C-alpha positions as a LaTeX table, in Angstrom:
\begin{tabular}{lrrr}
\hline
Residue & $x$ (\AA) & $y$ (\AA) & $z$ (\AA) \\
\hline
Met1 & 107.61 & 121.59 & 211.80 \\
Met2 & 106.48 & 120.88 & 208.24 \\
Tyr3 & 106.98 & 117.10 & 208.51 \\
Gly4 & 105.10 & 117.03 & 211.82 \\
Arg5 & 102.28 & 119.03 & 210.28 \\
Met6 & 102.06 & 116.80 & 207.24 \\
Leu7 & 102.13 & 113.55 & 209.24 \\
Ile8 & 99.16 & 114.79 & 211.24 \\
Leu9 & 97.43 & 115.98 & 208.07 \\
Met10 & 98.03 & 112.66 & 206.31 \\
Phe11 & 96.42 & 110.60 & 209.08 \\
Leu12 & 93.54 & 113.05 & 209.49 \\
Asn13 & 92.87 & 113.26 & 205.73 \\
Leu14 & 92.96 & 109.48 & 205.35 \\
Tyr15 & 90.59 & 109.11 & 208.31 \\
Ile16 & 88.30 & 111.79 & 206.83 \\
Ser17 & 88.25 & 110.01 & 203.46 \\
Arg18 & 87.15 & 106.83 & 205.30 \\
Leu19 & 84.33 & 108.75 & 206.98 \\
Val20 & 83.28 & 110.34 & 203.68 \\
Leu21 & 83.36 & 106.98 & 201.88 \\
Asp22 & 81.11 & 105.49 & 204.58 \\
Tyr23 & 78.83 & 108.53 & 204.50 \\
Leu24 & 78.43 & 108.80 & 200.71 \\
Gly25 & 78.90 & 105.18 & 199.64 \\
Val26 & 81.23 & 103.94 & 196.90 \\
Glu27 & 79.23 & 105.17 & 193.88 \\
Lys28 & 78.50 & 108.67 & 195.23 \\
Tyr29 & 82.14 & 108.97 & 196.27 \\
Gly30 & 83.19 & 108.04 & 192.75 \\
Leu31 & 80.70 & 110.49 & 191.22 \\
Met32 & 81.92 & 113.31 & 193.46 \\
Ser33 & 85.51 & 112.64 & 192.39 \\
Ile34 & 84.49 & 113.05 & 188.71 \\
Val35 & 82.59 & 116.32 & 189.30 \\
Thr36 & 85.44 & 117.85 & 191.31 \\
Ser37 & 87.90 & 116.63 & 188.66 \\
Ile38 & 86.01 & 118.63 & 186.02 \\
Val39 & 86.30 & 121.77 & 188.15 \\
Val40 & 90.00 & 121.26 & 188.95 \\
Leu41 & 90.78 & 120.41 & 185.32 \\
Gly42 & 89.19 & 123.63 & 184.14 \\
Ser43 & 90.95 & 125.67 & 186.83 \\
Phe44 & 94.49 & 124.98 & 185.66 \\
Leu45 & 95.08 & 128.73 & 185.22 \\
Ala46 & 94.78 & 129.33 & 188.96 \\
Thr47 & 96.90 & 126.45 & 190.24 \\
Val48 & 100.18 & 128.07 & 189.21 \\
Leu49 & 99.49 & 131.27 & 191.15 \\
Glu50 & 100.55 & 130.16 & 194.65 \\
Thr51 & 104.00 & 129.03 & 193.45 \\
Thr52 & 104.38 & 132.27 & 191.48 \\
Ala53 & 103.43 & 134.35 & 194.53 \\
Gln54 & 105.96 & 132.54 & 196.75 \\
Arg55 & 108.73 & 133.04 & 194.22 \\
Tyr56 & 108.26 & 136.80 & 193.65 \\
Ile57 & 107.50 & 137.71 & 197.28 \\
Ser58 & 110.71 & 135.88 & 198.29 \\
Glu59 & 112.67 & 137.80 & 195.65 \\
Ser60 & 111.22 & 141.14 & 196.81 \\
Leu61 & 112.23 & 140.34 & 200.41 \\
Ile62 & 115.87 & 140.03 & 199.30 \\
Lys63 & 115.79 & 143.64 & 198.13 \\
Ala64 & 115.03 & 144.62 & 201.74 \\
Ser65 & 112.53 & 147.26 & 200.71 \\
Asn66 & 109.06 & 147.40 & 202.20 \\
Tyr67 & 107.85 & 149.17 & 199.06 \\
Asn68 & 109.01 & 146.27 & 196.87 \\
Val69 & 107.26 & 143.70 & 199.06 \\
Val70 & 103.94 & 145.56 & 199.23 \\
Thr71 & 103.97 & 146.43 & 195.51 \\
Thr72 & 104.73 & 142.81 & 194.58 \\
Ile73 & 101.88 & 141.46 & 196.73 \\
Gln74 & 99.42 & 144.01 & 195.28 \\
Ser75 & 100.53 & 143.20 & 191.72 \\
Leu76 & 100.09 & 139.50 & 192.46 \\
Ser77 & 96.61 & 140.24 & 193.84 \\
Tyr78 & 95.74 & 141.90 & 190.52 \\
Ile79 & 96.94 & 138.83 & 188.59 \\
Tyr80 & 94.95 & 136.59 & 190.97 \\
Val81 & 91.72 & 138.46 & 190.21 \\
Val82 & 92.23 & 138.32 & 186.44 \\
Val83 & 93.37 & 134.68 & 186.25 \\
Ile84 & 90.74 & 133.32 & 188.63 \\
Thr85 & 87.96 & 135.19 & 186.79 \\
Val86 & 89.07 & 133.62 & 183.50 \\
Ser87 & 89.37 & 130.21 & 185.19 \\
Val88 & 85.81 & 130.36 & 186.52 \\
Leu89 & 84.49 & 131.25 & 183.05 \\
Ile90 & 86.34 & 128.28 & 181.51 \\
Val91 & 85.04 & 125.92 & 184.21 \\
Glu92 & 81.47 & 127.15 & 183.80 \\
Ile93 & 81.42 & 126.89 & 179.99 \\
Phe94 & 83.00 & 123.46 & 179.58 \\
Gly95 & 81.94 & 121.98 & 182.94 \\
Ile96 & 78.22 & 122.61 & 182.50 \\
Tyr97 & 78.35 & 121.07 & 179.03 \\
Tyr98 & 80.09 & 117.91 & 180.29 \\
Val99 & 77.90 & 117.49 & 183.38 \\
Asn100 & 74.68 & 117.83 & 181.38 \\
Thr101 & 75.58 & 115.82 & 178.29 \\
Ala102 & 78.53 & 113.43 & 178.78 \\
Leu103 & 78.77 & 112.35 & 182.43 \\
Asn104 & 78.09 & 108.61 & 182.79 \\
Gln105 & 75.97 & 108.24 & 185.96 \\
Lys106 & 72.46 & 107.25 & 187.09 \\
Ile107 & 72.57 & 108.26 & 190.75 \\
Leu108 & 71.44 & 111.91 & 190.73 \\
Thr109 & 69.06 & 113.98 & 188.64 \\
Ile110 & 70.49 & 116.60 & 186.28 \\
Ser111 & 69.33 & 119.43 & 188.54 \\
Glu112 & 71.00 & 117.86 & 191.61 \\
Leu113 & 74.17 & 117.31 & 189.58 \\
Asn114 & 74.23 & 120.96 & 188.52 \\
Val115 & 73.86 & 122.15 & 192.12 \\
Ile116 & 76.82 & 119.97 & 193.14 \\
Phe117 & 78.86 & 121.27 & 190.22 \\
Gln118 & 78.17 & 124.92 & 191.13 \\
Met119 & 79.08 & 124.23 & 194.75 \\
Ser120 & 82.39 & 122.75 & 193.59 \\
Val121 & 83.05 & 125.92 & 191.56 \\
Ile122 & 82.39 & 128.11 & 194.61 \\
Ile123 & 84.83 & 126.02 & 196.69 \\
Phe124 & 87.46 & 126.38 & 193.97 \\
Leu125 & 86.87 & 130.15 & 193.82 \\
Val126 & 87.26 & 130.69 & 197.59 \\
Ser127 & 90.27 & 128.37 & 197.82 \\
Ser128 & 92.06 & 130.01 & 194.86 \\
Ile129 & 91.48 & 133.60 & 195.94 \\
Asn130 & 92.75 & 132.87 & 199.42 \\
Ser131 & 95.81 & 130.86 & 198.31 \\
Ile132 & 97.80 & 134.12 & 198.17 \\
Leu133 & 97.52 & 134.23 & 201.98 \\
Leu134 & 99.36 & 130.90 & 202.27 \\
Ala135 & 101.92 & 132.07 & 199.71 \\
Ile136 & 102.64 & 135.15 & 201.85 \\
Leu137 & 103.17 & 133.00 & 204.96 \\
Ile138 & 105.61 & 130.70 & 203.16 \\
Ala139 & 107.50 & 133.56 & 201.50 \\
Phe140 & 107.96 & 135.18 & 204.93 \\
Glu141 & 109.01 & 131.72 & 206.20 \\
Asn142 & 106.28 & 131.75 & 208.85 \\
Val143 & 106.08 & 127.98 & 208.88 \\
Lys144 & 104.39 & 127.86 & 212.27 \\
Leu145 & 101.35 & 129.86 & 211.23 \\
Tyr146 & 101.18 & 128.13 & 207.83 \\
Ser147 & 101.00 & 124.81 & 209.71 \\
Leu148 & 98.33 & 126.12 & 212.09 \\
Val149 & 96.14 & 127.39 & 209.23 \\
Thr150 & 96.25 & 124.12 & 207.28 \\
Leu151 & 95.73 & 122.07 & 210.45 \\
Leu152 & 92.77 & 124.25 & 211.41 \\
Glu153 & 91.16 & 123.58 & 208.04 \\
Val154 & 91.42 & 119.80 & 208.45 \\
Phe155 & 90.27 & 119.79 & 212.10 \\
Leu156 & 87.22 & 121.88 & 211.17 \\
Lys157 & 86.48 & 119.48 & 208.33 \\
Leu158 & 86.77 & 116.48 & 210.68 \\
Ile159 & 84.48 & 117.99 & 213.32 \\
Met160 & 81.80 & 118.98 & 210.79 \\
Ile161 & 81.92 & 115.59 & 209.03 \\
Lys162 & 81.44 & 113.86 & 212.40 \\
Ile163 & 78.27 & 115.94 & 212.81 \\
Leu164 & 77.28 & 115.34 & 209.17 \\
Ile165 & 77.30 & 111.54 & 209.61 \\
Glu166 & 74.11 & 111.86 & 211.66 \\
Phe167 & 72.23 & 113.15 & 208.58 \\
Asp168 & 71.22 & 111.50 & 205.30 \\
Ser169 & 73.90 & 110.91 & 202.67 \\
Ser170 & 74.36 & 114.03 & 200.51 \\
Ile171 & 77.25 & 115.19 & 198.33 \\
Phe172 & 75.99 & 118.78 & 198.68 \\
Tyr173 & 76.27 & 118.72 & 202.49 \\
Tyr174 & 79.80 & 117.33 & 202.25 \\
Leu175 & 80.83 & 120.08 & 199.81 \\
Leu176 & 79.31 & 122.64 & 202.20 \\
Val177 & 81.62 & 121.28 & 204.91 \\
Leu178 & 84.62 & 121.75 & 202.60 \\
Phe179 & 83.54 & 125.33 & 201.83 \\
Leu180 & 83.14 & 126.33 & 205.50 \\
Ser181 & 86.43 & 124.74 & 206.60 \\
Ile182 & 88.38 & 126.61 & 203.87 \\
Leu183 & 86.59 & 129.91 & 204.52 \\
Ile184 & 87.15 & 129.89 & 208.31 \\
Ser185 & 90.82 & 128.80 & 208.16 \\
Arg186 & 91.71 & 131.39 & 205.50 \\
Phe187 & 89.90 & 134.12 & 207.45 \\
Tyr188 & 92.17 & 133.26 & 210.39 \\
Ala189 & 95.24 & 133.66 & 208.14 \\
Tyr190 & 93.91 & 136.96 & 206.74 \\
Ser191 & 93.24 & 138.33 & 210.24 \\
Tyr192 & 96.75 & 137.41 & 211.40 \\
Ile193 & 98.41 & 139.10 & 208.40 \\
Arg194 & 96.27 & 142.23 & 208.81 \\
Ile195 & 97.13 & 142.50 & 212.53 \\
Thr196 & 100.86 & 141.67 & 212.36 \\
Arg197 & 101.63 & 143.35 & 209.00 \\
Pro198 & 99.17 & 146.23 & 208.54 \\
Asp199 & 101.45 & 147.59 & 205.78 \\
Ile200 & 100.62 & 144.61 & 203.55 \\
Lys201 & 97.60 & 145.45 & 201.44 \\
Leu202 & 95.88 & 142.85 & 199.27 \\
Lys203 & 94.27 & 145.56 & 197.17 \\
Pro204 & 94.97 & 144.78 & 193.47 \\
Leu205 & 97.52 & 147.12 & 191.86 \\
Lys206 & 98.26 & 147.33 & 188.14 \\
Asn207 & 102.04 & 147.84 & 188.06 \\
Asn208 & 102.89 & 147.34 & 184.39 \\
Glu209 & 106.59 & 146.62 & 184.89 \\
Leu210 & 105.98 & 143.96 & 187.54 \\
Leu211 & 102.95 & 142.56 & 185.73 \\
Lys212 & 104.99 & 142.03 & 182.56 \\
Lys213 & 107.67 & 140.13 & 184.49 \\
Ile214 & 105.26 & 138.02 & 186.54 \\
Ser215 & 102.91 & 137.39 & 183.59 \\
Tyr216 & 105.79 & 135.90 & 181.59 \\
Phe217 & 106.48 & 133.50 & 184.48 \\
Val218 & 102.79 & 132.59 & 184.84 \\
Arg219 & 102.25 & 132.19 & 181.11 \\
Trp220 & 104.89 & 129.52 & 180.64 \\
Asn221 & 104.13 & 127.77 & 183.92 \\
Leu222 & 100.56 & 127.27 & 182.73 \\
Ile223 & 101.81 & 124.55 & 180.40 \\
Gly224 & 103.20 & 122.49 & 183.29 \\
Ser225 & 100.19 & 123.29 & 185.47 \\
Phe226 & 97.69 & 122.15 & 182.84 \\
Ser227 & 99.70 & 119.00 & 182.04 \\
Ser228 & 99.94 & 118.06 & 185.73 \\
Ile229 & 96.22 & 118.59 & 186.37 \\
Leu230 & 95.28 & 116.82 & 183.15 \\
Thr231 & 97.29 & 113.76 & 184.23 \\
Val232 & 95.48 & 113.43 & 187.57 \\
Gln233 & 91.99 & 114.73 & 186.84 \\
Gly234 & 91.69 & 113.91 & 183.13 \\
Leu235 & 92.30 & 110.23 & 183.83 \\
Asn236 & 89.27 & 110.23 & 186.16 \\
Ile237 & 87.09 & 111.36 & 183.26 \\
Ile238 & 88.59 & 108.73 & 180.92 \\
Ile239 & 87.91 & 106.00 & 183.50 \\
Asn240 & 84.28 & 107.13 & 183.59 \\
Met241 & 84.07 & 106.48 & 179.83 \\
Tyr242 & 85.25 & 102.86 & 180.03 \\
Gln243 & 84.73 & 101.69 & 183.62 \\
Thr244 & 82.16 & 101.75 & 186.43 \\
Leu245 & 81.83 & 104.32 & 189.21 \\
Thr246 & 83.35 & 101.71 & 191.55 \\
Val247 & 86.61 & 101.89 & 189.57 \\
Asn248 & 86.37 & 105.70 & 189.74 \\
Ala249 & 86.03 & 105.40 & 193.51 \\
Ala250 & 89.09 & 103.10 & 193.70 \\
Arg251 & 91.07 & 105.60 & 191.63 \\
Ala252 & 89.87 & 108.46 & 193.87 \\
Ile253 & 90.96 & 106.58 & 197.01 \\
Ala254 & 94.40 & 105.77 & 195.51 \\
Thr255 & 94.75 & 109.42 & 194.45 \\
Gln256 & 93.81 & 110.54 & 197.97 \\
Leu257 & 96.59 & 108.36 & 199.39 \\
Asn258 & 99.00 & 109.56 & 196.70 \\
Leu259 & 98.30 & 113.21 & 197.48 \\
Ala260 & 98.64 & 112.57 & 201.23 \\
Ile261 & 102.06 & 110.95 & 200.71 \\
Leu262 & 103.29 & 113.63 & 198.29 \\
Gln263 & 102.15 & 116.35 & 200.70 \\
Ile264 & 104.34 & 114.81 & 203.39 \\
Val265 & 107.26 & 114.18 & 201.06 \\
Asn266 & 107.11 & 117.71 & 199.62 \\
Ser267 & 106.21 & 119.50 & 202.85 \\
Val268 & 109.85 & 120.25 & 203.57 \\
Gln269 & 110.06 & 121.64 & 200.02 \\
Leu270 & 107.77 & 124.49 & 201.06 \\
Ala271 & 110.17 & 125.43 & 203.85 \\
Phe272 & 113.16 & 125.27 & 201.48 \\
Asn273 & 111.61 & 127.23 & 198.57 \\
Pro274 & 112.23 & 130.77 & 199.94 \\
Gln275 & 115.86 & 129.85 & 200.72 \\
Val276 & 116.38 & 128.43 & 197.22 \\
Val277 & 115.10 & 131.65 & 195.61 \\
Lys278 & 117.20 & 133.88 & 197.90 \\
Leu279 & 120.41 & 131.87 & 197.42 \\
Tyr280 & 119.94 & 131.77 & 193.64 \\
Val281 & 119.23 & 135.49 & 193.34 \\
Asn282 & 122.27 & 136.27 & 195.53 \\
Gly283 & 124.48 & 133.99 & 193.39 \\
Asp284 & 125.54 & 131.81 & 196.36 \\
Asn285 & 126.09 & 128.57 & 194.43 \\
Tyr286 & 127.90 & 126.82 & 197.29 \\
Gly287 & 125.06 & 127.43 & 199.73 \\
Leu288 & 122.51 & 126.63 & 197.03 \\
Asn289 & 124.12 & 123.25 & 196.31 \\
Lys290 & 124.11 & 122.35 & 200.03 \\
Val291 & 120.42 & 123.28 & 200.38 \\
Phe292 & 119.52 & 121.50 & 197.13 \\
Val293 & 121.23 & 118.21 & 198.05 \\
Met294 & 119.90 & 118.30 & 201.63 \\
Asn295 & 116.36 & 119.02 & 200.43 \\
Ser296 & 116.55 & 116.29 & 197.77 \\
Lys297 & 117.99 & 113.71 & 200.19 \\
Leu298 & 115.33 & 114.34 & 202.84 \\
Thr299 & 112.57 & 114.14 & 200.23 \\
Ala300 & 113.92 & 110.95 & 198.63 \\
Ile301 & 114.55 & 109.08 & 201.91 \\
Phe302 & 111.14 & 109.99 & 203.29 \\
Ser303 & 109.33 & 108.83 & 200.15 \\
Ala304 & 111.33 & 105.56 & 200.22 \\
Leu305 & 110.47 & 104.97 & 203.89 \\
Leu306 & 106.76 & 105.50 & 203.24 \\
Ile307 & 106.84 & 103.05 & 200.33 \\
Ile308 & 108.61 & 100.44 & 202.47 \\
Val309 & 106.09 & 100.76 & 205.31 \\
Ile310 & 103.03 & 100.73 & 203.04 \\
Asn311 & 104.35 & 97.80 & 200.97 \\
Ser312 & 104.84 & 95.63 & 204.06 \\
Gln313 & 101.43 & 96.33 & 205.60 \\
Leu314 & 99.18 & 97.29 & 202.66 \\
Asn315 & 96.30 & 94.85 & 203.26 \\
Gln316 & 96.21 & 95.57 & 206.99 \\
Leu317 & 96.36 & 99.32 & 206.38 \\
Leu318 & 93.51 & 99.20 & 203.85 \\
Ile319 & 91.31 & 97.15 & 206.20 \\
Leu320 & 92.11 & 99.53 & 209.08 \\
Trp321 & 91.54 & 102.58 & 206.89 \\
Leu322 & 88.54 & 101.57 & 204.77 \\
Gly323 & 87.15 & 98.28 & 206.03 \\
Asp324 & 85.63 & 97.00 & 202.77 \\
Tyr325 & 87.26 & 98.35 & 199.62 \\
Pro326 & 87.16 & 97.67 & 195.84 \\
Pro327 & 89.42 & 94.64 & 195.02 \\
Ile328 & 91.30 & 96.54 & 192.30 \\
Leu329 & 92.46 & 99.13 & 194.87 \\
Asn330 & 95.42 & 96.92 & 195.90 \\
Ser331 & 96.87 & 96.97 & 192.39 \\
Phe332 & 96.14 & 100.69 & 192.00 \\
Ile333 & 98.10 & 101.51 & 195.16 \\
Tyr334 & 101.15 & 99.37 & 194.29 \\
Phe335 & 101.51 & 101.10 & 190.92 \\
Met336 & 100.67 & 104.47 & 192.46 \\
Leu337 & 103.65 & 104.05 & 194.81 \\
Ile338 & 106.00 & 103.55 & 191.85 \\
Glu339 & 104.58 & 106.63 & 190.12 \\
Met340 & 104.79 & 108.64 & 193.36 \\
Tyr341 & 108.46 & 107.70 & 193.94 \\
Phe342 & 109.62 & 109.25 & 190.66 \\
Ala343 & 107.25 & 112.21 & 191.07 \\
Ser344 & 108.72 & 112.93 & 194.53 \\
Phe345 & 112.06 & 113.86 & 192.94 \\
Ser346 & 110.49 & 116.67 & 190.92 \\
Gly347 & 110.07 & 119.17 & 193.81 \\
Pro348 & 113.73 & 120.07 & 194.48 \\
Leu349 & 114.54 & 120.09 & 190.75 \\
Leu350 & 111.53 & 122.25 & 189.90 \\
Ser351 & 112.29 & 124.74 & 192.69 \\
Leu352 & 115.67 & 125.49 & 191.08 \\
Ile353 & 114.08 & 126.00 & 187.66 \\
Gln354 & 111.44 & 128.31 & 189.18 \\
Ala355 & 114.11 & 130.30 & 191.03 \\
Ser356 & 116.03 & 130.84 & 187.78 \\
Glu357 & 112.95 & 132.05 & 185.84 \\
Lys358 & 114.35 & 130.11 & 182.83 \\
Ile359 & 111.13 & 128.21 & 182.38 \\
Lys360 & 110.08 & 128.64 & 178.75 \\
Glu361 & 112.07 & 125.75 & 177.24 \\
Tyr362 & 111.61 & 123.66 & 180.40 \\
Gln363 & 107.82 & 123.91 & 180.33 \\
Leu364 & 107.62 & 123.30 & 176.59 \\
Val365 & 109.64 & 120.07 & 176.89 \\
Val366 & 108.60 & 118.66 & 180.31 \\
Gly367 & 105.03 & 119.99 & 180.20 \\
Gly368 & 104.66 & 118.77 & 176.62 \\
Thr369 & 105.83 & 115.30 & 177.64 \\
Met370 & 103.40 & 115.18 & 180.59 \\
Phe371 & 100.59 & 116.34 & 178.30 \\
Leu372 & 100.93 & 113.08 & 176.33 \\
Thr373 & 99.75 & 110.98 & 179.31 \\
Val374 & 96.00 & 111.38 & 178.81 \\
Pro375 & 95.83 & 110.93 & 175.00 \\
Ile376 & 98.09 & 107.85 & 175.22 \\
Cys377 & 95.95 & 106.35 & 178.01 \\
Tyr378 & 92.79 & 107.13 & 176.05 \\
Ser379 & 94.15 & 105.48 & 172.90 \\
Ile380 & 95.31 & 102.32 & 174.69 \\
Leu381 & 92.13 & 102.01 & 176.81 \\
Ser382 & 90.00 & 102.19 & 173.66 \\
Leu383 & 91.83 & 99.06 & 172.45 \\
Tyr384 & 92.59 & 97.21 & 175.71 \\
Asn385 & 90.06 & 97.84 & 178.46 \\
Asn386 & 92.51 & 97.34 & 181.35 \\
Pro387 & 92.15 & 99.96 & 184.13 \\
Leu388 & 95.82 & 99.51 & 185.17 \\
Ile389 & 96.84 & 101.29 & 181.97 \\
Ile390 & 96.13 & 104.56 & 183.83 \\
Tyr391 & 99.24 & 103.75 & 185.91 \\
Tyr392 & 101.47 & 102.04 & 183.34 \\
Val393 & 101.58 & 105.11 & 181.12 \\
Pro394 & 102.12 & 107.78 & 183.85 \\
Ile395 & 104.99 & 105.76 & 185.35 \\
Cys396 & 106.81 & 105.73 & 182.00 \\
Ile397 & 106.08 & 109.43 & 181.47 \\
Asn398 & 107.33 & 110.29 & 184.98 \\
Ile399 & 110.65 & 108.53 & 184.36 \\
Ile400 & 111.11 & 110.47 & 181.10 \\
Cys401 & 110.21 & 113.79 & 182.81 \\
Phe402 & 112.65 & 113.06 & 185.64 \\
Ser403 & 115.47 & 112.72 & 183.09 \\
Gln404 & 114.39 & 115.95 & 181.40 \\
Arg405 & 114.36 & 117.85 & 184.71 \\
Ile406 & 117.91 & 116.70 & 185.48 \\
Tyr407 & 119.01 & 117.93 & 182.04 \\
Phe408 & 117.53 & 121.42 & 182.56 \\
Val409 & 118.89 & 121.78 & 186.11 \\
Asn410 & 122.33 & 120.76 & 184.84 \\
Lys411 & 122.08 & 123.52 & 182.18 \\
Leu412 & 121.75 & 126.14 & 184.95 \\
Asn413 & 125.28 & 125.24 & 186.10 \\
Val414 & 124.59 & 126.27 & 189.72 \\
Val415 & 124.54 & 122.87 & 191.48 \\
Asn416 & 126.54 & 119.65 & 191.20 \\
Ile417 & 124.11 & 117.40 & 189.33 \\
Lys418 & 126.53 & 114.44 & 189.37 \\
Gln419 & 126.59 & 114.59 & 193.17 \\
Tyr420 & 122.78 & 114.70 & 193.16 \\
Ile421 & 122.49 & 111.60 & 190.94 \\
Arg422 & 125.16 & 109.69 & 192.88 \\
Asp423 & 124.36 & 110.66 & 196.49 \\
Val424 & 120.59 & 111.09 & 196.22 \\
Phe425 & 118.94 & 109.18 & 193.39 \\
Ile426 & 121.24 & 106.14 & 193.12 \\
Lys427 & 121.86 & 105.68 & 196.85 \\
Val428 & 118.24 & 106.08 & 197.94 \\
Thr429 & 116.88 & 103.95 & 195.06 \\
Leu430 & 119.37 & 101.18 & 195.90 \\
Phe431 & 118.30 & 101.38 & 199.56 \\
Leu432 & 114.64 & 101.09 & 198.52 \\
Ile433 & 115.29 & 98.09 & 196.23 \\
Val434 & 117.31 & 96.27 & 198.92 \\
Met435 & 114.62 & 96.81 & 201.55 \\
Leu436 & 111.84 & 95.62 & 199.24 \\
Phe437 & 113.93 & 92.52 & 198.44 \\
Val438 & 114.48 & 91.88 & 202.17 \\
Gln439 & 110.74 & 92.23 & 202.79 \\
Ser440 & 109.89 & 89.70 & 200.08 \\
Glu441 & 112.64 & 87.16 & 200.81 \\
Met442 & 112.80 & 87.37 & 204.62 \\
Thr443 & 109.10 & 87.65 & 205.45 \\
Asp444 & 109.16 & 85.08 & 208.26 \\
Ile445 & 112.21 & 86.60 & 209.95 \\
Met446 & 110.71 & 90.10 & 209.72 \\
Ile447 & 107.37 & 88.93 & 211.18 \\
Lys448 & 108.91 & 86.80 & 213.98 \\
Gly449 & 111.42 & 89.50 & 214.87 \\
Gly450 & 108.68 & 92.01 & 215.49 \\
Ile451 & 108.77 & 95.75 & 214.99 \\
Ile452 & 112.10 & 96.20 & 216.82 \\
Ile453 & 113.99 & 93.84 & 214.47 \\
Gln454 & 112.28 & 95.38 & 211.45 \\
Phe455 & 113.23 & 98.87 & 212.59 \\
Phe456 & 116.83 & 97.76 & 213.28 \\
Ile457 & 117.20 & 96.22 & 209.79 \\
Leu458 & 115.70 & 99.35 & 208.23 \\
Cys459 & 118.07 & 101.71 & 210.09 \\
Ile460 & 121.20 & 99.63 & 209.39 \\
Thr461 & 120.35 & 99.31 & 205.69 \\
Met462 & 119.64 & 103.02 & 205.36 \\
Phe463 & 122.80 & 103.93 & 207.28 \\
Ile464 & 125.04 & 101.75 & 205.09 \\
Ile465 & 123.44 & 102.26 & 201.67 \\
Ala466 & 121.49 & 105.54 & 201.60 \\
Leu467 & 123.88 & 107.83 & 203.50 \\
Thr468 & 127.21 & 109.20 & 202.32 \\
Ala469 & 130.37 & 109.06 & 204.48 \\
Asp470 & 129.87 & 112.69 & 205.55 \\
Glu471 & 126.23 & 112.07 & 206.44 \\
Arg472 & 127.23 & 109.01 & 208.50 \\
Arg473 & 129.72 & 111.16 & 210.45 \\
Val474 & 126.96 & 113.67 & 211.17 \\
Val475 & 124.74 & 110.85 & 212.48 \\
Phe476 & 127.58 & 109.60 & 214.73 \\
Lys477 & 128.14 & 113.10 & 216.14 \\
Leu478 & 124.42 & 113.54 & 216.73 \\
Gly479 & 124.29 & 110.15 & 218.44 \\
Lys480 & 127.15 & 111.14 & 220.77 \\
Val481 & 125.39 & 114.40 & 221.68 \\
Ile482 & 122.16 & 112.56 & 222.51 \\
Ile483 & 123.98 & 109.89 & 224.56 \\
Asn484 & 125.92 & 112.54 & 226.50 \\
Lys485 & 122.71 & 114.41 & 227.32 \\
Ile486 & 121.05 & 111.18 & 228.51 \\
Ile487 & 124.05 & 110.23 & 230.67 \\
\hline
\end{tabular}
């Protein structure tokens, strides 16, 4: 269900980004990416809340007490109000200063720029406040409704953008579309929860015992949240210092593709998260290891498959998706795929750390390492004005963080980390390397053979290299069941 949802969302979001790029033009698209980056960068306090809500609602469900569930949700609502209020104040103070004094652009007047900035803040506010609704759906493992809500948001956005194309180019109108699509889809989620679970109240409650526990979790996760946002959004601001808005637009397009891929790759992670928390809290290490390895394997294989497909058809995909595009975009996407591959392994590892609540040392080390990305990029770009540096550095940092995450998961002593490295990371990475080598060395055979031969080579290579002996036996059994049903 989650993979199906995310495949649809990926294609719709990529199509929408093409429509928006055509509607706004390259420079306005690049400018919008900088303004929204300022808002997101300043809102790092709020980004950690949805994960926190999922974790503690899932834990309260294990205790099988309606009082625990309702109290937890109300306590989380209280934290949401406090954190989001502080976030908005931070965004307003630092964002207004940057927009009015430091932003490098000559497209809009200062007054128009301020209107766009305030609209971006409103969108962030509505989206953040309502993210607890999505957290409730995931914690209750209502994947179907979660999928419907997120699909509704994107379909509304698509319909309104189609109408918007008939009007003059305006960043404000586009942001208004984003606001309405979020508001309507979240209202649908709120109505469903109110009707089906009238006992769940979103009224903020100050429960000191719960607040102390949850606040500790939020406080240390803020380090990782800020580092992650700084890596993505801070680099947009640095590019604006040294490059043109066209390069900003290329970076925004590559980031859009990166986020679309990671959403697909990590979509199954959302479905697994409640199970990981419940198994960890119950002390079921055997079941936890099975879920962890299965989750990691699915995530790794799917990310490898996407890289293989995109690598073989990148130019055709870009022409189909964008038509004309900045020349540097090709290089951005190739390096983005490398960065994305290592980042895709973080989800299953992080879910275990979050379940354990042992996050202080983890966030200090991993978050501290990620935090280095922007200052290192800034220092190097000031000496060597090469835009690809914004990918060289994050790739190296991601590899280091991946090693650190493995170390901290191994310290928990609840899963077999050697099995994970052997059966997931090594096998899937070897499969990816072999397929990329086949694509580069057997181009003529792959092209002449058509899609059937390409698919056959892909399946055989994955079956032999990426899967373990047990997984191959499962595939054989599944194949026999399907054949018997057909016959």
